[in-house]
C-alpha positions, 0 to 999 in steps of 0.5 A: 500500500505504501511506506512510512518514513519518520523524520527525526528533525523537528519542524516548527511553524509560526511560534508553535512548539516543534513536532516530528514529520511522518511521510507516507507515500501511497501508490494509488491503483486505478479502479481500486477506489482507495481515496475519497476527495472533497472537490467543489463541495462534493465528496467523490472517489479520486479516480472520478477526477482523473479522466481528463488531465487538463481538468484534473490539474486545475481542480482544487482538492480541499481535503481527502480521506484514505478509504482503507483506514478503519475507522477513517483517520483525520482528513488531510489538508492541502498544506501543513499550515491548513492542517494545523489551523483546521486541527486547532479550529483557527480556520474552517475549510470552506468546502461545504462539508462539516468540520470538527476541531480539537482546539489548543486545550483538552478538558477531562471530565470525571466519570463519577462527579463530573469534576473538570480539568483543562490543560494545553494540547500540543501537536507532537507529530504530523503525517504527510501523505503523498498519493501518486499514480500513472493512470490514466496519466502521471499525477501526484497529490499531497496532504497533511494531518496531525497524527499525534498530540501530547498533554502533561497529564496524559502523555501522548495519544492519537487524535480520532473521531467518534460518529453517531448522531454527531461526529466529535473529536477525541484523543486515543491515549497510548495509556489505553485509558480514555475514561477519566477520574479525578484524584478526589474520587480516586481517593474515595474508591481507595478509602472504601477498598475498591482501588481495583477499579482505578486501573480502568481510568486515567486519573487527573 
């Protein structure tokens, strides 16, 4: 499908903290329906745009998705700056499609008492995906997305999204604990001898 290359050098843009860049190259096979793109406010398969080389080169593809990802990963923006702005909600892509953002902070909510804590959310890794193909002519498209974040409390995790009646942003922490418990409630569980339940929660 493709290969992944990790650049250890840190990148920095416009005063943001430095982050690592992953580069992934994917060869798209015509007829496989591997990529969904957003063009002129419409969601379609990439190969539907490839039949006419002159028209394809003039098309403005605002974002795309990799169909093989289950669940779908974050959308890919045309530029690094747009990817960071879309992720934090500084700007919203104007392509007729609903958008979600993760912001610059994250709030934990205790599953028992609903006490809250908010802290900064930092981007630590960005994924650059380069799509290429040679049918019906040679072409290449690149896209960018945030692929890893970090907080002081939770460490690192990968941003994702949940869909139901409404799609909303989440972070899947590497700790494998996405339910939260405040320290006060954690102490109460210990006091009544139910500290075994603490292993299911991230404590803040």
